[in-house]
N, C-alpha and C positions, 0 to 999 in steps of 0.2 A: 306710334305713328303707323306701324304696319296695318293695324286694323282700320285706322282712318284712311289709309291709302286704298285699301280694298272697298271700303264703304264709299268713299269719294268716286272710285273708279266705277262702281255699279251704277251710282247716280248719273254719272257722265253718260254711260253707255244707255241708260234709259231715257236720257234726254233726246237722244237721236234714234229712235226705234227702228226707222226704216233702214238707215245706214248700218246700224248694229245687225239687223237680221240678214241683210245682204252678205255682210262680212262673215257671219256665222255660217250662212249657207254655202258660200264659196269654200270655207275651210272644211266644212262637213262632207262636201261632194268629193274633194281631194282625199281625205282620210278614208271616206267610205270606199272609194275605189281601191286605195292601198289595202285596206283591211280585207275587202273582198278577195282580191288577188291573192293575198298571202294565205287567208284561210281556205279558200277553195283549192288553190294549187298544192298546199300541204297535205290536205285530205286526199286529193287525187293520187298524189305521189305515194302516200301511205297505203292507200288501197291497191295501187298498182304493184308496189313491192310486196305487200302481203300475199296477194293472189299468186304472184310468180315465184315466191319463195320456196326453195327446195325442188324446183323443176329446172333442170340443166338444159334440157333439149326437148323441143317438139318435133315430132315426125309426122308428116302429113303428105298430101298430094302436092305435085308441082304447081307453083303459082307464087303469089306474093308472100314472102316470109312474114311480113307485118300482119297481113290478113290471117295467115295461119295462127299467129300468136293471138290476135284479138278474138278469133273464133273459138280457139281451144282452151285458152286459159281465162280470158276475160268474158267470153261468150256475148260479145257485143258486135260481131260481124258474121257474114255467111262463110262456111268452110270453102276451101280451095278445091275440094272434092274428096273421093274416097281412096283408100289404099288396101291392098289385099291383107286378109287375116294372117297370112304367112309371115308379114313384116313383124308381127308381134313375137313369133317364135325365133325369127332371125335375131332380134335384139335381145330376147332373153337368154339365147345361148352366147352371147358375147360376154367375155369375162370382165370387160370394162363397164358393163352396165349393172348397176345394183338393183333397180327396180324399174318396172314398165307398167304404167297405167293406162288401159285402153279407153278410148272415147267413141261412142257411136251416136251421132246426132242425126236429126231429120224431122222430129216432130216437136210440138209444144201443147201446152194447156193453158189457155187464157194469157198467152203471151210468154209464159214461163217455160223455158226449155226442158224437154225430156232428155236426159243424158244416160245413154246406156254406159255402163262402167262397171268397176269392180269395188268391193268394200274398201280397198286400199286407198281409193280416191277420197272417199269420206274420212278415212283415218288421217290421210295427208293433211287435211285441213282442220284436223282435231274435231271433228264432228261428233257429237254425242246425242243420244236420244232424249227427247222431252217427253214423247209418248210413243207407245206401240214397240215395234221391233224392227230390226234391219231386214232388208229384203233376203229371201233365201231361195226364191224360185222365179222364173220368167213371169211377167206380167204383175209382179209386186212393185210397189214404188214407195219411196221414201222422200218426203217433201222437206225442202229447206224452210227455215223459220219464216222468211218474208213470203216465199211461195204459198205457204200454208195459210198465213194470215190474210193474204190478199184474195185467195181463192175459197177460203173456208174449209179446206180439206181436213177430214178427221179420219182416224184409223177405222178401218172397216168399210169406209165408202168407196164407191166405184166411179171412175171417170173415164172419158175417151179423149184420146190425143187427137190433134188435127195435124194434117200434113203441112210441112214447112216450119220455119222458126219464127214467124211473125203472128201466129195465132189466128190467121184468117183463111187457113186452107181447109181441104176437105176433112170432115170429122170421120175417124176410123171407128164406126159404130159397131163393127164386128170384131173388135179387139179391145175389150174393156181392161183397164188397169184396177188393181185393188190398192188402196192406200194401207200400208202396213205400219208406218212410222212417220213421226214429225221430229225434225232435228231442233236442237237448242241454237239460239243465234250464236253465230261465230265471228261476224264482222267480216266475213270473206265472200267470195263469189258463190260459195256453197249455199248462202242463205236464199238465193233466187233461182235455184235450180230443183229439178224433180228427177231423182236418182233411181235407176232401175238396172237390173242385169243387162248386158250387152245382148243377150239372147232374146230379150223382150223386143228390141228394136228389130231384130231379124224377123221374130214371129209376126210382128205387125206388117212388116215388108212382105213376107209370104202370103199372108191373108190378102192384102191389098192387091197382089198381082195374081191371086188365085192358085198359088202352088200348093201342092199337097205333100206334105212331109211324111205321110203314111205309105207313100209309094217308094220302095227302096231305092230304085234307080233315080227318081226325081229328087229324093233326099240327098243321095250321093252328089248330084250335080249342084244341089243348093249348097251343100257344105264346102264344095270345092270353090264356089264363087262368093263365099262369105267376105264381106268387107268391113272395115272400121273407118272412122272419120280421121282420127289421129291417135298418136301414142304419146304419152307424157314420160320423159325418161330422166332417171336420176343415175349420175355417174358413180362408179365404184372406185375410180381413180382420177386424179387431176389430169393425167395424161390423155384421158378420154376427150377432154375439152379440145384437144388438138387433132386427134385421129377420127373421132366419131362423126363430126359434121362432114368431113371430106368422105369417109366411108358411105354414109347415108346418101350423100348427093350423087355418088357414082352410081346408085341404083337407078334404073331407068324410070320407076314409077314413084320414087320417094324423094322428099325434100326435107332438109334439116333447118329448123329455125331455132336461134339461140335467144331465149327471152330477155336476158341481160342486154344483149346488143340491140335487139329490136325495140326494147323499152327505152333505152338511150336515144334512139332515133325518134321515137315518138315524143319524148320529153324536149328534144331540141326543137321539133315541129311546134309543139305547144308552147314552147319558151319564146318563140317569136311573138305569138299573140300576147303572152304575159308581159314581155318587155314593152310592147305597144301600150298595153294598158297602164303599165307603171309610168311610161313616158307621159301619157295624157294626164295621169294623176299628178305628176310633178309639175306640168304646166298649169293645172288647175290651183295647186298650191302656191305656185308663183303668183298666179292671178290674185289669190286670196292675199298674199302678202303685200302686193301692190295696192290692193283695194283698201286694206287696213292701213297701209301707210298714208294713202291719200285721205281716208277718213280722219286718222289721228292728226295729221298735218293741218287739215282745214279746221278740225276741232280746236287745235291749238291757236290758230289765228283768231278764232271767235272767242276764245276764253283767255286772251292775253291779260285782260283787265282783271279777271277773277284770279288768275295765278299771281298777278302782281299784289293784289289784295292779300292773297295767302301769305305772300312774302312779308307784307307789312305786319301780319298777324303773327309772324314768327316762324313761318315754314322756311326751312333752309333750302338752298338750290338742290341738294341731294335729295330732299323730300319731293320736291316737284319732278325731278328726274325719275324717282321711283314711282311716282303716280302714273306717268305716262307709260312706264314699262308695265305696270300692273295692268293697265287697260289693254295692252296689246296681249299680254299673257291670258287675261280672262277671256277675251274674244277667241284666242286660239284654243284654250281648254274647253270652252263651251262648245265651240265648232267641232273639235276632235272627239269629245264625248257623244254628240249627236252623230257625227259621221261613223263613229265605231259601231254604234247600236244599228244605224242604217246599213252598213256594210254586212253586218252578221245577219240582219233580216233578209237582205238579198241572197246570202248564201243559204239560208233556210228556205226561202221561196224556190230557188233553183233546185235544192235538194228535193223538195216535194214534187217538182216537175219531173225530175229525173226518176224518182221513185215510182211515179205514176207509169213511167215507161219501162219499169223493171231493169233499168241500166246500171245506175250508180245511186248511192245513197250519201248525200251530204248533209251536215247538220250545222245550223247557225250557232249551236251551243258548244262547239269544239273550237278552241282558241290555239293559234299558232304562237309559239314562243317568240318568234320574229316580230309580232305585233307590238312588243314592248317598246321597241324604238319609235313607234308611230307618235308616242307621247313626246319624245325628245324632238322629233320633226315638228310637231305642232308648236312646242314651246320655242323652238329655234326660229320658226316662221313669225310667231307673235313678236318675239324680241327683235328680230331683224326689221319687222315693219315699224316697231315703236321706237327704235334706237335714235334716229334722226330727230323726230319730234320731241323725244325725251331730252335730247342734248340741247335743243333750242329752248325748252322750258327751263333747263338748268341755267342757261345764260340769259334768262329774262332780266331786263333792265327795269327796275321798279320805277324810276323817275321818269324815263322817256315814255313808257307805257301809260302811266297815270296822267301824264301831261296832254296826251292826245284826246 
């Protein structure tokens, strides 16, 4: 009878195509929203944690700590300013500091940021070469995988950076970079950066302002005024988490931002929007349950005679009860499957849009473990909608129904 129940349920749903389609769409929209939120938020959280992993403190200019984190770790915001080069030496001399990675920002190429740094920064994200070699001298550059793919960069080619981090500034045609290497994909922020020695950024700055490094006095003045954008710090001792931020913030020109703390604030802000989307999805699912209930209840009223005939042909009340439940489950499962595909398609589309802006990369082919319970949600919704009509079918009175 199980096979018969499924067959009869399918035939019943085909008998009312418009109502069936509406119920499936309502269920699909609710599940799609849930699936989209779970998949996108899981990937965003994973990227955020991966990019900030192993960085205990970010030191930069006074301003917004969150802005400092976004600009120096995730490279999706403008820096708060510059800090003196002496800050690097100050931190390296501190026994509570294990490592310091300098960052010098200011230029970009086709929207991808040119980051002046040290080879340690590439090693931190476990970057390995796919082609060429690592930079060894100023004006040499190594491209992240995504940056290389989007710009068509190849080892041996030259390119010119443009002023600013949006890619629309003045092109520095008097300061060509040489591409010396391409990195393997890492799945981190490294993929969308162009890496070069810090001295390259200073050299471009000198040429832009017409400074002459061959003049000893001018060179001395230039060296004294050298600046960095930020410093990424790793602690040597757990005690540093207590003392270092206070020590840095006591310096007049410096600010300390803790990635873990600022990321938690950011997730709380994003969590409000995510909770709103989940609430809307829950309302849509409730609407789907009510719509299915009305459809199944009305269908029951129209099919009373058919159900009574089934009873006369030997169908037990339990089989009629099962039939109505199967209809609800079928509607829910078809809608859930369609919604799940729709949700991941939306994630893929969003990922392509974000990838075009060189900000984040989301994939519709990555699935969150939390999505497994969406099947239970869909089944529960279908069963909830069908339970009362199924109970009425169970209590169908053959004699009274056929006498009308």
